[in-house]
N, C-alpha and C positions, 0 to 999 in steps of 0.2 A: 636343392639345399644350398649349392654354391651360389646360385643366382640370388637367393634370399640374403645370404651373408654379404655378398659383394654389394648388393643394393644398399643395405644398411650402412656398410662401411663407407660407400661412396657418398651417401647423403650426409653422414657425419663429417666427412672431410670438407664437403662443400659448405656446410653450415659453419664449421670452425674457422674456415678461411675468411668468411665474410663477417668481419668484426662489427662493422656498422649494422649490418642486417641482424646479427645476433643480439646486439644491444637494443635495437628497435623492437625485436620480437618479444623481448622480456621487459624492457624498461618502459616502453610507451604504454602498455596495458596497465602497469602499476600506477603511472601518472594519471591515466584516464579514469580509473575507478576512484582514485582519491579525489580528483576534481569533481566528478559527477556526484559522489556521495556528499561532498561539501555543499555544492550549489543546490542540491535537491533535499537538503536536510529539513528546511522549514516546511515545504509542501508535504513531506512525509511524516511530520510530527503527529503523534496521536492527539486527538482533540482534548483528551484528558490532561495533556501537558500544556495546552495553550490557554492563556488568560486574555480575555477581551476587556478593554476599557468600556464601561457603560455609563453614560451620563444619566443622572437621576434627578428629576425635579419633583419634589414632594409638596404639592400645594394642599394636601389633605392633612398632613401632620397627625395621622391617626394610625390605627392598627394595620390597615392595609399597606400603607407606605413602609411602616417599620418591618412588616412581615416580608415584603418584597425585597427590601434592602438586605435584611438578614439572610434571606434565602439565597439571593444572588451571591452574597459574600461567602456563605458557607459551602456553596457548590464547588468552589475552587476554580471555576472557569471564568469568573468575572471579577474585575477590579472596579468597585462601585465608586463613582465620582459625583459628589453632590455639592461641591463648591468649586469656584474658579477665581483665582486671584484673591484669595482671602475673603471672598464674598459668596453668599449662597447662590447657587446656580439658578438662573431664571429660564423660563421656557424659550424666550427670545434668544438668549445667549446660546442655549443648547442647540437650537435650530441653526443658528449661524455657524457654530462649530461643525455641525454635521454637514451642512452645505459646502463648507470649505474643504471637507475631507479630512479634517484633523482627528475626528473620531468616527466610528462606524455606527454606533447605536445610541439612541437617547430615548428615555421613557419619561412621561409626565403623568403623575397621579393626580387626578382632578380633586378640587376641594369638595368635601362632603361625600367622598367615595365610601369611607368606612361607615358613615351614618346611613348611607343608602343600603349597604350590605346588611347592617343591623336591622334596619326597618324591614327589609325583605325577609330576613330570617324570622323576625317577630310575626310578620304576616302569615308565614307558613305555619309557625307554631300555633298561632291563634286559630287558623283553619283546622288544624289537627285537633286542638282542644275542643273546638265547637262540635266537631263530629263525634267526639268522645263524651259530649254532654258536660264539659267543663267550661267555666266562665273564662272569656278571653281577658287577659290582664296586661299583656305586653304592648307598649306604645308603637303605633305605626304612623309613618309620615304620609302626608298627602301625596297622591300620585303625581310625578313630574312628567311633563310631556316629552322632554328629551332625556333619554337615559344617559347616565354617565359612562365614560369609557376611558380606560388607560390609553394614552396616546403613545404610539411608537413612531420614531423617526429613524430612517436608515440612510446611510451614505448612498447616493444614487448609483454608485459603482458596485454596491454589494450584490453578491450572487443570490439567486433565488433559493438555493439549498440552504445558504447561511441564514437568510431571513426566516425560512420555515422552521429551522432549528431553534432560533431565538424566540419566535412567536410561540412555539410549542412549550418551551421552558417557562415563559411568562404566563401562558395560559394555565399551566399546571399550578403555579403559585396562586393565581386568582381563584382557581377551583378549590385549592386547599384551604385558603383563608375563609372562603365563603362556607365551605363545609364545616370547618371548625366552629365558626360563629353560630351556624345553625344547630349543631350538636350541643353547644353550650346553652343556647336558648331552650332547647328541648329538655336538657338536664335541669335548667333553672325552673321550668314549669313543673316538672315532675317533683322536684324537691319541695316546691311550695305546697304540695298536697300532703307532705309528710310532716311529722312532728319535728321540733327543733333538734331533738336528740338524734333523730335519724338522719338529719341533714349532714352531720359530720362524717357519717360513714357511708353516704350514698355513693355507689360505685360510678366511676367516670365512664362515659360512653365512648367507645372506640369503634370507629367505622372499619378500619383496615383489618380484615380477618385473614386475608391471603396476600402474601408478599411475593417478591421476585428473588430468585436464587440462580446465579450463573454456574453452570456445570460444563466442564470441558468434554469434548467428544473426540473420538479417534481411537484407532487400534492400539497405538503405542502409549507409553507413559507420558503424561502431560508435562510440558516444559513451559516455562514462563518466557515466551518470546513473542514480540509483536512485529508486524511488518513496518520497518522504519527505513530510512534512507540507506543505511548500511546493509540491512537484510535484503533489500531489493537490488541496490546498485552493484554490490560486490559480485554476487553470483551472475546477475544479468550481464554486466559488462565483461565479466570473465568469459562467459559464453561467446559474446561478441568478439572478443580478442582471439579466442580459440578458433573461430571460423575464419579469422583473417590469416590463418595458416595457409589458406588457398593461394596467397600471393607468392610466397617462396616456392610452394609445391609446383604451381603452374609455371612459374618462371623457370625453375630448374628443368622441368620436363621439356619445355620448348627449346631451351638451350641444349639439352641432351640430343634432341633430334637434329639441331643445326650443326653441332660440332662433331656429331658421329659417335658420341659415347654410348648412346642408346643401342646403336648397331653392335658395338663391342659387347655390351651386356647381353644382347640376344644370342651372341655366338657361344656363350657359356651354355652347356647342355641343360635342358629343362624347358618349361613352358613360360609364357609371359605372365601367368598368374603368380609365379615366384617373385618376379620384379615388383608387381603391384603389392604383394604381401610384404615385401621388404620395405617399400615406401610407407605402407600402412603402419607397420609396427614401429618404425622409427618416428614418424610424425605424430602418431597417437601418444607415444612416450613424451614427446615435446609438449603436446597439448596438456597432458596430465601434470607435467612439471609446471607449466604456465598456470594452470588452474590453482594448484596448491600454493604457489608463490603469492597469488592474488588473495587467496584465503588468509594467508599469514598477514598480509597488509590489513585486512579487515579485522583480524584478531589483535594485532599489536600496534600498528601504526595509526589507524584511524582513531582509536580511543585517545591517543596523545593529542589529537587535534580537536578534542571535545565532542566527538561523535560516539554513538553507542558501539559496543563491542559485538563483532559478528559471532553468532551462535551457530554451531555446526550440527545440531541435532544429536541423536544418540547412536545411530547406526552408521559408523564410519565406513564399513564395507559397502553399504549402499551408496554412500557419497563417492567412493572410489569407482564403483561400477558405473555410476552416472557420468563422472568425468571422462572415463574411458569411452563410454558409448557416444558422448558428444564429440570426443576426439575422433572416433571412427567416422562419424557422419561428416565432420568438418574436413578430415583428410580425404575421404572419398569424393567430396565436392571439389576439392582442389585438384585431385587426379582427373576427374571428369572434365574440368575446365581446361587443364593442361593438355588433355587429349583432343578435345574438340577444336580448340583455337590454334591458329598457325603462327601468330606473332605475339611477342610479349605484350605489346600495347593493347591488342584485342583482349587477351586473357586478363591482364591486370585491371583494365578499365571495367570490363564486365564483372570480374570477380568482386572488386571493391564496391561497385554500385549495387550489385545484387545482394551483397551481405547487408549493406545499409538498409535496403528495402525490406529484406527478410527480418532484420532486427526491429525496424520501425513497426511493422505490422505484427511482430511476434511477441510484443510486450516487453522488449528490452528498454526502450526509452521511457514509456509509461506503462503501468500495469494494464493488462487486457481488460480487466473488469470495469475500467472507467471509460473504455472506448464505446462507440455506438455498436449496436447489435450486429449490424452487417460487417463491420470491421472485426468484431470479435470472431465471427465465423470464418472470415478470411485468415485472420491471425492464427487460428488453430491449425492451419495447414502448414505453418512455418516450422521447420525443424528446431529453430531456436526457441520457439514456444514450448515444444515438447521437453527440451532440456531444462528450461526454466521451471516448468511445472514439476518435473522430477526433483529438482533442487529444492523448490518450495515444499514439496511433500516431505522431504527429509528434514530440512532445516526449520520449517515453521510448524509442520504437522507431526514431526517426529516419526515419520513413516519408516518402514523397513524395506528390504529388497522386494518382498512380495507386493508391497503397496505401490511400488514404482514400475513394476514389470510392464504394464501397458505402454508407458512412455519409452522405456528402454527398448521394447520390441519395435516400436515405431522408428526410433533412431537407428537401430541396427538394420532393420528392414530397408529403410531409406538408403543407408550406406551401402548395403549389399546390392541394391538395384543400380546405384550410380557406378559402383565398381564393375558390375556386369556390363553396363553400357560402355564404359571406358574400354574394357577388355575386348568387346566385340568390335568397336570402332578401330582399335589399334590392330587387331588381327586382320580386318578388312584392308587396312592401309598397307600392311605387310604384303597381303596377297595381291 
């Protein structure tokens, strides 16, 4: 017990005397998460909040063009531009603007597109009527060799996923307008067989019988939180900063061996495990303080800079347990490095570089789910990934302690293994 108390007191004195190190330990992570949240805000914006300028050239001036323009505008994701410099937009001008990179998308609706759709709908209705023994009445255009198509132009630098999303949206509009016109023609044909009095009350034909409904899933109460720059960067870079506790831990341990203070600590009755426990308790406490200071930045400071407010989920006990577990693993890693390496330069260089690598593959810089499959499998081996998964389970999925136990077990198990290795190495060094 004396070793434990003496170790905690010694670590506190060392940390308090190093004013510059203390400032860096707490101030630098706060600056880091602020900067990262700001520069990654745009890439993390939900697509529902992003509006794309889309150039529209309507050579048809019919129902199809009107339907597409109105649909794009009503979706909330597109800013429809059909004129440029007080003049109606032409296809040549639109292509020029796209080629220059001034705009990302342009669509051209060909002349006669609506008439082609109406004629096709009439042909289908006439075929149906003929099979039912009814006289065909609706006019049909002569077959044209080249079918009409809505032309799409993309900025050459556009990503494939972006093109696919836009093409899908426009294809939905085309399908909808053609379906609506077909149903109108069927309804018109059916009405023509009824009396004039019945026409006023003829029911409208509606094709959509089954719709879509979004329902939340998860064990906890649903919360309105989306993964944005703040929800990712604040917890992610907080974990990164917590793992950088290895720098002062490893440095202190090597200095203790060099100046003989470790020998004096060992002269106090007890085993070496008490010294490790003292270091562990002290630095885990520092890590937890670090973590919640950075959470406060996400809650109060980042919204002042125009960013979303950090949401902490509903189970704060689970959040505290996760922060402490990450702190255990980070501290154990620092103790292991301080035990294995003999000089400060070796320990500090290896510690810093290894943390950067573990954070890069562990989803700290960018989410794991957008990495290649092979990198995702490798990234799942990083302790930083386990910590981030647990934080996301609490903050985004509103999970409780039971929900995050697998990640907590991995973190604590990893920490225990590293402490055991450090203890064995140090005992052999003594022997």
